[in-house]
C-alpha positions as CSV (number, residue, x, y, z in Angstrom):
1,M,-0.5,25.4,20.5
2,K,-1.0,25.9,16.4
3,D,-1.8,22.7,14.4
4,L,0.7,21.9,11.7
5,E,-0.3,21.6,8.2
6,S,0.5,18.8,6.1
7,R,2.8,19.4,3.0
8,V,2.0,15.8,1.3
9,N,-0.1,16.5,-1.9
10,L,-1.1,12.9,-2.9
11,H,-3.4,14.8,-5.3
12,D,-0.5,15.6,-7.5
13,F,1.1,12.4,-7.8
14,D,2.2,11.2,-11.1
15,P,2.7,7.5,-11.6
16,R,4.6,7.9,-14.4
17,I,7.3,9.8,-12.8
18,G,10.1,7.4,-11.6
19,M,8.6,4.1,-12.9
20,T,8.7,2.5,-16.3
21,R,6.1,-0.4,-16.3
22,G,8.0,-2.1,-18.8
23,A,5.1,-3.4,-21.4
24,P,2.3,-2.1,-23.2
25,K,-0.9,-1.5,-21.4
26,L,-2.7,-4.5,-23.2
27,K,0.1,-7.2,-22.2
28,E,-0.4,-5.7,-18.3
29,I,-4.3,-6.3,-18.3
30,C,-3.7,-9.5,-20.0
31,W,-1.4,-10.7,-17.2
32,Y,-3.6,-9.1,-14.7
33,L,-6.4,-11.7,-15.8
34,V,-4.2,-14.7,-16.0
35,K,-2.6,-14.0,-12.5
36,M,-6.4,-13.7,-11.1
37,V,-7.1,-17.2,-12.4
38,F,-4.0,-19.0,-11.9
39,F,-1.6,-17.3,-9.2
40,L,-4.1,-15.5,-6.8
41,S,-6.4,-18.6,-6.6
42,A,-6.4,-21.1,-3.7
43,F,-6.5,-23.8,-6.1
44,P,-2.9,-25.5,-6.6
45,F,-2.5,-25.3,-10.3
46,P,0.7,-27.4,-11.4
47,S,4.0,-25.2,-11.0
48,A,4.9,-26.0,-14.5
49,W,2.1,-24.4,-15.6
50,K,2.6,-21.2,-13.9
51,A,6.3,-21.1,-15.1
52,A,5.3,-21.7,-18.5
53,L,2.8,-18.6,-18.0
54,L,5.4,-16.4,-16.5
55,R,7.7,-17.2,-19.3
56,L,4.9,-16.5,-21.8
57,F,4.7,-13.1,-20.4
58,G,8.6,-12.8,-20.6
59,A,9.9,-13.7,-17.2
60,K,13.1,-15.8,-17.2
61,V,12.4,-18.9,-15.1
62,N,14.5,-22.0,-14.8
63,R,13.6,-25.8,-14.1
64,Y,12.1,-27.2,-11.2
65,V,10.3,-24.1,-9.8
66,V,7.8,-24.4,-7.1
67,I,5.2,-22.0,-7.2
68,K,2.7,-22.2,-4.3
69,P,-0.9,-20.9,-4.5
70,R,-1.7,-17.1,-4.0
71,V,1.5,-15.9,-5.3
72,N,1.4,-12.1,-6.5
73,I,3.6,-11.4,-9.1
74,H,3.4,-7.9,-10.6
75,F,5.3,-7.8,-13.5
76,P,6.8,-11.0,-15.2
77,W,8.6,-9.1,-17.9
78,K,10.8,-7.9,-15.0
79,L,11.7,-11.1,-13.4
80,S,14.3,-14.0,-13.4
81,I,14.2,-17.2,-11.6
82,G,16.9,-19.7,-10.9
83,E,16.9,-23.4,-10.7
84,A,15.1,-25.1,-8.0
85,V,13.6,-22.1,-6.7
86,W,10.5,-22.4,-3.9
87,L,8.1,-19.6,-3.7
88,G,5.6,-20.1,-0.6
89,E,2.1,-19.5,-0.3
90,E,1.0,-15.9,-0.5
91,V,4.8,-14.5,-1.5
92,C,4.4,-10.9,-3.0
93,I,7.1,-9.8,-5.5
94,L,6.4,-6.2,-6.4
95,N,8.9,-5.8,-8.6
96,F,8.7,-2.3,-10.1
97,E,12.1,-3.0,-10.9
98,P,13.9,-6.0,-12.0
99,I,14.1,-8.9,-9.2
100,S,16.6,-11.4,-9.8
101,I,16.2,-14.8,-7.9
102,G,19.4,-17.2,-7.8
103,N,19.2,-20.9,-8.0
104,N,18.2,-23.0,-4.9
105,V,16.2,-20.1,-3.3
106,C,13.4,-20.6,-0.7
107,I,11.2,-17.8,-0.3
108,S,8.6,-18.8,2.4
109,Q,5.1,-17.9,3.1
110,R,3.7,-14.5,3.1
111,A,7.2,-12.8,2.2
112,F,7.3,-9.5,0.6
113,I,9.9,-8.6,-1.7
114,C,9.4,-5.0,-2.3
115,G,11.0,-3.4,-5.3
116,G,9.0,-0.5,-5.0
117,N,8.7,2.6,-2.5
118,H,7.6,6.6,-2.5
119,N,10.1,9.5,-1.8
120,Y,8.8,10.8,1.4
121,K,11.0,13.8,1.1
122,I,8.9,15.1,-1.9
123,S,5.2,16.0,-1.2
124,T,3.7,14.3,-4.1
125,M,5.7,11.0,-3.0
126,E,7.2,10.2,-6.2
127,Y,8.4,6.5,-6.7
128,K,11.8,5.8,-5.1
129,N,11.9,2.2,-6.6
130,G,15.1,-0.3,-6.7
131,P,15.9,-3.6,-8.0
132,V,16.2,-6.8,-5.6
133,T,18.7,-9.5,-5.8
134,L,18.6,-12.8,-3.9
135,K,21.8,-14.9,-4.8
136,D,22.3,-18.1,-4.7
137,G,21.2,-20.7,-1.7
138,C,19.3,-17.8,0.3
139,W,16.1,-18.5,2.2
140,I,13.8,-15.8,3.1
141,G,11.8,-16.6,5.9
142,A,8.0,-16.4,6.5
143,G,6.4,-13.0,6.8
144,C,10.0,-11.3,5.8
145,F,10.1,-7.8,4.0
146,I,13.0,-7.3,1.3
147,G,13.0,-3.5,0.2
148,P,14.0,-1.9,-2.9
149,G,17.6,-1.8,-3.9
150,I,18.8,-5.2,-1.7
151,T,21.0,-7.9,-2.3
152,I,20.7,-10.8,-0.2
153,G,24.2,-13.1,-0.1
154,V,24.9,-16.6,-1.3
155,D,23.6,-18.9,1.1
156,T,22.1,-16.4,3.9
157,V,19.3,-17.1,5.9
158,V,16.5,-14.4,6.8
159,C,15.0,-15.4,9.5
160,A,10.9,-15.3,9.7
161,G,9.4,-11.8,10.3
162,A,12.9,-9.9,9.5
163,V,12.8,-6.5,8.0
164,V,15.4,-5.9,5.7
165,S,16.5,-2.5,4.6
166,Q,20.0,-2.9,3.8
167,S,22.1,-5.6,1.5
168,L,22.9,-8.6,3.6
169,D,26.5,-10.3,3.1
170,D,27.3,-14.2,1.9
171,N,26.8,-17.1,4.6
172,G,24.9,-14.9,7.1
173,I,22.0,-15.5,9.4
174,Y,20.0,-12.4,10.0
175,K,16.7,-11.9,12.3
176,G,14.6,-8.9,13.7
177,N,13.3,-5.5,12.8
178,P,15.9,-3.7,12.1
179,V,17.8,-6.9,10.5
180,V,20.9,-7.9,12.6
181,F,23.7,-10.4,12.2
182,V,23.3,-13.6,13.9
183,K,26.0,-15.8,13.2
184,E,27.5,-17.8,9.9
185,R,25.3,-20.2,8.1
186,W,28.1,-22.7,7.4
187,N,31.2,-22.7,9.1
188,P,34.3,-22.5,6.7
């Protein structure tokens, strides 16, 4: 049996194709320094400080936001956070495209909100990114993965450990990998 040769060519990957960083390099470097000290640290700096720093770097952040330690936000200038939002420990927001978080949203520990991806059908694995929208009242459980181009509906619950690769309707409870509908959250 003959061995198959790979067609993947990561050497020729060009990070400029398929992604606009959205800020000058100096701003990005400054953000990474601030992020290392105030966001990736285990020290519980006040959420109000973190919200102010996000705003300083271009994020839209409303009132009553709770940001726990070790939250990793890639590009604050591509982030919008509503009122009364909770970001749990070790949440990762890879926002190569805009991420919009509505009001009264809970994102639990180690959830990964991923607006970045690669096109596996192209040998150089160019970016294939997409925005993510978390509508009002939704709850993203611990350890969930939310992929690019996804919208999570109003008051929808994504149970712990779920993998979401399609948009989810309003008022649902979803679980699993792949994610499946379980039942409505609120009865009409």
